[in-house]
N, C-alpha and C positions, 0 to 999 in steps of 0.2 A: 276317161271318167272325170267329171267335174269335182275337184276336191271340196268345193264349198258344199256339195250335197252329201259328202261322206259323213256318216254319223257312227258313233260307237253304240251299238244297240243295247248293250248291257253296261253302259257308262254309269258311274255313280254320281248322281246329281249333286251339285254344290251351290246352293242358293244363298246361304248365309254363312258367316264365319262361325267356327265352333264356339260353343258357350264358354269352354275353358280348355286350354291346351293340355290340361292334366287329367283328362278323362280317365276314369278307373275302369278296370275290367276284372270280372270273375267268370270262371267257366267250370262246369262239371258236366261231363257227358254231353247230351244234346241240348243242354241249357247253358245260356250265358247271359250276363248282364253288363250293360254299359251305363255308367252313372257319373255324376260330378263329384267334386272333392268333399262335399258334405254327405255323400251317399244318396243323394236325391236323383230321381229320373225327371228330366225336364223336357219340354216340347220345343224349346227354342234352339238356336244354333243350327247345326247340320241336321238336327232331327233324328240322329241315329241312336239316342239314348233309349233304354228300355230293358225289359226283362223278356228274353226270347227263349222259346223252346220249339225244337223241330221246325225251324224256319218261319215261325210266327211270333209276333210281338204280343206278349200276354199282359204287359203293363207298359203303357206309353207315358204315364205320369205317376209319380209317387214322391210327394214332397212333404217334408216335415215343417211344422209351424209351432212356435212357442209364443204365447201371448199375441197371436195373429201376426207374427213376423218370423221370417226365416232366422234361425239362430246364427250366432257369430262363430265362425270357424277358428279354432285354435291350431289344430293340426290334423292331418289324416294320412293314412298310409295303408298299403297292402303288404302283408307280411312277406318276408323273403321267399317263403315256400308257396306263395300265391294262394294260400288257403283262406285267409281271413282279412277282411277290410275293417279298419277301425277309424273312427273320427272322434276327436275331442272337441266338444262344442260347449258354448255357454250362452247365457241370455244377453240380449241387448238391454240397454237402459229401458225400464218399463215405467212409463209416466202415468200419473193420475192427476187430473186437474192442473195440468201444466207443471207438475212437479215430479221429479224422479222418485217413484215409490219403491222400486227395486233396482238398485244399482247394477250395472253390468258386472258379470262375473260372480254373482252370488250362487248361481246354479251351475253345476258341472254335469254335462250329459255325455256319456260315452256310448257311441253308436257302433255296433258290430254287426257284420253280415257275412254269410257264406252260403254256398250252393251245395245241395246234396240231394240226389234222387228226385229230380224234377221239382224241387222246391227251393225257395230262397228263404232263409231263416234270418230274422233280425232281432237284436236285443237293444233296448234303450235303457241304459242304467243311469239313474238320476242320483245326484248327491247334493244336498243342501249345505253349502259352506257359509251361509249367512247367519246372523245372530237371532233371527226370528223365523217362525214357521212360514212355509211357502205353499201356496195353492197354485199349481202350475197347469195352465190350460195347454194341453198337448194334443195336436191335431195332425192327422195324416190325410192328405187329399190325393186322390188317385183316379185313374181311368185306364181302360184297356181298349185300344183301337183294333186289336187282332189283325194288324197289317201283316201281309206277307213280307218277307225280307226284301224281295225285289220291289215292292211298293216303297219301302223305306229308302231303297237305293234310288228311287226316282221314276220307276215305271208307272204308267197310268193304266188303270183297269176301267173298261167301259161299264162293267157291272160287278157288284160284290154280293156277298151273302147278307144275312140279316142278324142283327143283335136280337137275342132272345130275352125274355123277361128275367130281370135280375132277381136272385133269391137272397133275402135278408133274414138272418137269424140273430139271436142275442149275442153270439160271439163270433159270427162269421158272415161273409158276403160271398156269393158265387156269381161271377159275371160270365155270361155265355154268348157264344157266337156260332151260328150254323153257316158253314161255307157253302159255296156252290158245289163243292164236292160231297155235300151231305154229311160232312164230319162236324160234330159239335165240339168246339174247343172251349175250355173253361179255365177261368182264373179264380182260385179260391183264396180269400184273405181271411185268416183265422187269428184270433186275438186271445191273449192271456195277460191280465185279467179281462173280464167283460168290460167293454167301453161304456162310457156314459151315454154316448149317442153313436148310432151306426146307420149308415145309409149306403146306397150304391156308389157314392163318390167320396165319402168322408167317414173317418173314425175320429171321435173326440173322447179324450180322457181328461180327468181332473186328478192330477197327481198331488197328493198331500204329503208334505215333508216337514218334519220337525228339524231344528238345527242339528247338523251332523248325521241326519238319517239318510239311508240308502233305500232305493227300491228299483224294481225293474219292470218293464213292459216287454212282452215277447209277441212278435208277429211272425207268421209263416205265410208265404205266398206260393201256392202249388199250382201246377199246370197239368191238365189232363185232357183226354180225348174220349170220344164215344167208344173207340176200340179198346180202351184201357179200363181196368178196374178203377173205381173212384179212389183218388189219392187222399190219404189222411195223414196229417202231420203227426210225427212222433213226439213233438215237443222240442224246444230249443236245446235243452241240456242233454237229452239222449242223442239228438242228432249230431251235436258238435262233438260229443265223445266218440261216436261211431265214425264220423267223418275224419276226425283226427287220426284214429287208429288206421284207417284205410290209407290216408295220405302218408303217414309215417312208414307203413309197410312198403308202399310203392317207392318212396324216396330212398329206402335202404338198398334198392336194387341198382341205383345209380352210383358209379364211382364218385368219390369226392376229390375235387381238384382245387388246389390253392397255389398261391404264388407270393413271392416277396413284393410284388406289385399289387397293392390292395385294389386298385381299379380293375385289374385283370381278374382278380378273385371275385369281386362283386359282379362283373359282367358274366363270367362263365357260370357262376352259381345261379344267377337270375336266369340265364339261358337254359340251364338244366331244369330249373323249376318250371320254366315255360313249356319245354317239351313235355315234361311230366303232366302239367295241367291240361295240355291239349290232347292227352290220352286218357286220363283217369276218368272212369265212369262211362266211357264210350261203349256202346253195345258191340262195336267192332273191336275185339280185344287186341290191345297193343297197336292200334292204328291211330296215329296222330292226325287230328283234324288240321286244316290248313291255316286258318287265321280268324281272328275276331276283329270287327263284327261281320264282315261281308262273306267270309269263306269258312264259317265254322261247321264244316262237314267234311266228308271224305272227298279228297282229290287224288287221282291216281298219280300224276306226275309229282305233286308235292309230297305225298306219302313216300314214294320211292326215293326221292332225293333226300328227304329227312332221314330215311332208313340208311342210306349210303353214308350220310354225314356222321351218323351215330354208330355205324356198324362195328367199328373197332372196340367201342366201349359197351354198347348195348345191343347185341345181335338179336335179342328177342323182338325188337321193334321190326327188324327186317322180316322175321318169321311171320309176325302178325300181318304185315303189309302184303307179303307174298300170298299168304293163305286167303286173305279177303279178296285180293285182286284175281286170284285164280278162280275163286268161287263165283265171281261176277264177270268173268271173261265172256265176251260176246260169242254166241254160237250161230247167229243168223244175221242176214242183211236187213237192216231197218233204216232206210235213209233218213227218216224224221229225227232219229237220235244219233245218226252217223255210225251206227253199229255195223260191223262186218265180222264174219267168223274169225276168231283168234284175237280180235282187238281188245286192248285193255281199257278199262273204265277211265274216263276223264273226271267226272264228278257225279255225285248223287245228291238230290235235294228231297226234303220231306214236307214242304209247305203246300198250301192250297193251290197256288199257281202251277207248281210242278205236277200236282196230282191231276189237274185239269188239262195239262198240256199247253197252258198259256206261255210257258217257257219250256224249252226242251230238256231241262236238266234233272228231271226226276231220276233218270239213269241215262247219262249222256256219254258218248264215246268220241267226241270231237277233239282229240289230240293226236298228233302224228308221232310223238316221241315216247308216250307212256309204254307202248308195246315193246320197242327195243330196250327201253330202260328196265322193264320188268325182267327181261332175260339177263341183263347186266346185273341186276340185284340178286337174282337167283344164283348166278355164278359166283358173285362176290360173297354171298352168304355161305355158300359151300366152302369157298376158300378159307373163310374165317372159322367156320364151325366144324367142317367135316361131316355135316349132318346128311349122310347118304340116304337115309330113310325119307327125309323131306324131298330131296332132289328126285328120288324115284317117284314120289307121289305127284310132284309138280311137272315131271318130264312131259306128260301129254299136253299140259298147258304151254310149256316151252315150245314143243313141236307146233302147236296151233299158232303160237305167236310168230314163229319162223315162217310158217305158211302164209300168215297175213302179210309179212314183209314182202315175200316174193309175189304173192297173188294180187293183193290189194294195195300195199304200200308203194310198190313200183308200178305206177299206173300205166306207163308207156313202154316198159321193158328196157329202159336205158341203163339199168343198174343202180339208179338212185331212188330213194324213197321220197315221194312227194305227197302233197295234200291239196285238196280242192273241196270246198264246202259242198255237201250234198243236200243240205236242208236250208231253206231260206231263213230259218230262225236260228240256225247254228252259228258258231263262231267263224268269222271270215278268216282269221289267222289262227293256225292250230299248233304253233310252236309255243314255247313258254312266253314269248313276247306276243301276246294275243290281242293287242290293240289293233284296230282296223288299219292303221297307217304305219305299222311297224316294219314292213318289208317293202323296200323301194330301191330305185336306181340312183345313180350319182346325180342325175338332173332333178331328182325329187319325184319322178313318176312312180306310182305304185306298181309293184310287180303283179303281173297277171298269173292266176293259177292255171294249172298245177305248179306249186312252188316246192323246190327242194332246198331246205335249209342246210347250211354247212354243218351245224352241230348235230343234226339228225343223222347225217351220213357217218359221223363219228360214233354216235350211239349204236348204229347198226353194225359198224365195224367191231366195236367192243362186244356187242351182243353175239355176233357170230363166233368170236374168239371164246367168249364165256360158254356158249353152247357147245363148242368143240371140247373144252375142258370137261364139261359135265358128261358129254357123250362118251368120252374116253373113260371116265370114272365108272360109267355104267356098262363098259365093255364093248362099245361099238367103235372100234378104231377106224373103220372105213368112213363112218359119219364124221368122226373127228377130223380126219384128213380132208374130207370134202369141205367142211365148214371153214377150216383154216385156209384152204385155197380160195374159197369165196371171199373171205375177209381180205386176203392179199390182193385179189383182183379189184375189190372195191377201193382199197387204199391207193392203188396205182391210178385208177380212173379218177378218184377224188383229186389227187394232186394235179392231174392234167386239167381238170375242168374248173377247179375252184381257186387255184393259186393266182394271186395278182402280184406280179413281180414289182411293179412300180409302187404299190401300196405296202409291200412287205407284210402282207396278211392274206387270209383267205376271204373270198367273197362271202357276203352275207348269205346269198342264196342264188339259185338259178331259177329264172322265170319259166313260163310256159314255152317260150321259144329257145330255151337253154342259154339265154343271155345272162351273164353273171351280174348280180347286184354289187357293184364295185364300191362298197361302203366299208369304212373302218368301224367295226362294232366289237362288242364284248363276246359275241357268239364265237368268234375265232378262238377265244381262250378255251372254250369247251372242247375244241379239237385237240388241245393238249391233254385235257383230262381223259379223253377216250383213247389216246395213243395213236390216232390215225395220222397225225402230223409227222412229216419227215424231220429228223433231229435238227438238221441245219436250218430248216424253215421254222421250226418251233422256236429257235433262238431269235429269229427275226420277228416273229409274232410277239414274243415276250417284250422285245425292245419297243415295238409299236404300241403295245398295251400300256407301257410305262412312259410313253412320250407325254408331253404336257397337255396335248389336246385330248388324251384319253384318261390319264390319271389325275384326279382333281386334288389329291392330297388326302381325301377321305377314302377313296376307292376308285375303281375303274368304271368309267361311264359306259352305259349301254350303247351309246353312239358317240363317236369322237366329236369334239367341238369343231365347227367349220364344215361338217358334212351336211349334205342336204337333209332337211327336216330336223336337224339338231335343235333340240329345245331342252335345256337342263331342268325345266319345270314340268316336263311331260312325264307320262307314265312309263314309257319304254324307249323314248328317243333322246336320251341324254341324262337320264336319272342314274342313281347308283343303288344297286340291289345287293345286300349282304350275301344272299345265297349264291348269286351269280359270281361274286368275287371269291367266295370260298371254293367254288368249282374251278375257277381260273387258277387260284392259288395252289390247289391240289395238282392241277395239270402242270404248272410251272415247276413244282417240286419234283414231279416225275421225270422231267427233263433236266434236272440238276440245278434249277434256279430257286433254291430254298431261301436265299436272301430276299428275292422278290416276293415270295410267299409270306415271309416275315414282314415285309413292308406293308402288304395288304392287311395282315393281322394287326399291326400297330395302327394303321389308319382307321380301321374299324374300332379298335380299342379306344382311340381318341374320340371317335364319334360317340361311343357308349358313355363317355364322361358327361356328355350334354343331354343324353336321353333320359326321360323320366324312368325311374326305377332301374337305370342302367340297361334298359331293354332296347335293343335295336329294332326299329320298325321294319315293315315289309320293304320299304325303299325310302330314300330321301333324295332331295334335288341335287343335280350335278353341278351346281355352281362351284367355282374355285374356292378352295379353302382360304379363309381370311384370318389373320392373326387375332387371337383373343375372342374368336366367335366360333360357335358350333355350326354343324351342318344345317342347311335350310330344310325344314320339314316339308314333306308332301302332305297336303291337307286331308286326304281320305285314305291314308295308308293304314293297313291293318297293324295292330299292335296289341298283343303279340301276333307274329306270323311265324309259324313253326320252322320253316326252312331258313328264316332269318336267325332264329334262335340256334339252329343247328350249325350255322356257319362257323362259329368259333371252334367247334369240335373237329370239323374237317380240316380247317387251317392248322390246328394244333397237330393233328395226325400227320399232315403234310410236312410241317417243320421238323417233327420228331422222327420222320421216316418210320412210323410205327406200322407193324403188321403182326397179327396174332393168328396162330394156327393151332386150333384146339386138338386136331388129330395128332399133331406132332408134339403137343404140350410145350409150345415154344412161343415166346414173345420177343420179337426182333425190333431193334431201333437202328435203322440204317443211316449212319452219319447224322445223328441227331443235331438239330440246330435250334437255338433260342435267340430271338432278336434282342437287341440291346435293352429294350424296355422291360424284358422279363428275365432277370438274371437267375432266378431260382424258381423251380416248379415242383410241386408234389402231386402225385396221383395215388389215392388210396382205394384199394378194392378193384384193381384191374383183374378181370376174370379170364381164365382160359380153362375150359372144361370144368372140372370140379375143384380147380386150384385158384388161388388169388394171390396177388402181390401188392405191396405198397412200394412206390418208387419215388426217388428224389433226384431231380436234375439240377445241375449247376453249371452256369457258363464259366468257361476257363479261356485263357488266351489261345489255347490250341484246340478249342472245341467245347464239347459239353460232356461233363462227367456224370455218369449214372450210378446210383447206389440203390440196391434193394434193401429197404429198411425193415420189411417184414415179408415173410413167405409162408403160405399155407398150401401144402401139397407139393408135388414134384415138378412144377412147371419150370422150364428153363428160360432165363432172361439173357438176351445177347445184345450187345451194342457193338457195331462195327465201326 
């Protein structure tokens, strides 16, 4: 195949530099907004800014003007709980006849916004600090392109729907678009008080302020569809009170983690808030969406991994993910969407292009690893909670998933699970590294499908062992023994086929001809997480992963420097992904290498120091760490990305050796370890069944000392 002709079909186009590298994000349910540091939505830069709902951009421009100029920014921030954006703004010098009539800084404008129930609420609070009265021309200019998220990402459509006639009333404007799917999508802009002038593209107010006087203007922008009842704003004050109550109740379910290292505290609290934000308001209860802006929807693999990362602290996430994925498990073969009986969902989309089949992702099953990972999560959830009732309900889904592994996953009957695209519009690569060029040989040639990834064999191994434990729980000891035997046969076969003695690691994959892709990659680290690696080889893999060509100082690269196709600026061939590193760190700890897991934790902690809001993005570039500089950002990374946010929790679990068993009312810390950068750690509200404890960890010369500072219930806490 000619590499020059290889394209990434669902590549995110990058034609201009971002407007501002501090883009702000809010999300609630199926709605999210990306805007600049003033709170405005602009068309320039990457073009990703906007107000989105269910895969459609409902506002493509929303810009504030004072005296026909954009205001001067003083500061802006999103609250630590991700609920509210605020910006402090002031006027520029206002001139009249070449003289400054109103000096800069006479007017203070505090802009606040939040999302709730398919609406964006904004408050503009004005304060006159000047000695004379002010008449402030305040204008909002806006438009709605109703672009599908895939159009925003760069895809071209030969034909689109039509804009309908705009409706203008005294205090509101309704912008409408009828898609080719015959769905009418509407953006309603409502005002309080009534503006001086209103049109389909502009609101103009004349704000009168005496010295020392305050006043406020409220706007709500709601999104609706023909299939929904017409949305009506409840008003800013009622909405913010209700939204705050909901956010507070949700936050109280998360344990509170702090440290003597303030940077670690900031990072982990932002991460917890991000996981919470990616779930709150979703119609899929307790299912975290993947990332903003490009993946703000259900992804099977992402949801499962986030649930595994958070399982020890927040098992209800795993329950929500399992229930939704079981309900959407494929029951028939549909090649166009890569569906096969028993297969677990890859992603689902709700926009116009998905509804029309212009993209296959309305409900799409093109991932090879979500199905075994579903079984792994079900077993891990049971180990954590002892929830036998849910396991019984899910067992038919687990059996279907196991059947998919044997019947469809192992295409040629060689004992390994492979993938090959069945649809011309589907994903070429169907592991977590799903760029077209992510699986290749040592000479750079792309591997031919069907492809058996090394980490997928590990997931299948772990899935069979998890299914064995569950079948034993349900009383089927023969099934348990058979699954354990299958897992052991796979482990033996895997070692024979994938181990590369000269590379001291496992091959990335086997191609269609069963030739190994002899490349040093991070994928091998997942084989430690699943437990398929032999102990002596696991130690060699660990050393390989921490060699200079793999470990950049910030984290482990997806592909080691010097390998074919290595590019530290690429999406999957040399970049650094926090979630990938957390899985590797967990695997290292399972084989006794907690210091290495701690090194990954500290590398990502240092990276968070340079990240806006202390939020680790989906990925960053794999360039070597340079003294006094932060990691090099990847230009179109999602931020937040939920499994990036979950990374710190899995790494902390690995270092502490934490395991919780609700059935036994026992919390165990197996040889807990804290890296040098985190001498003290507190966790409040660790739950086991109906009990909870507050814990305090402190580094000592001979290890880590654990103290239970508060206990509610009869849960046992053990440190070995």
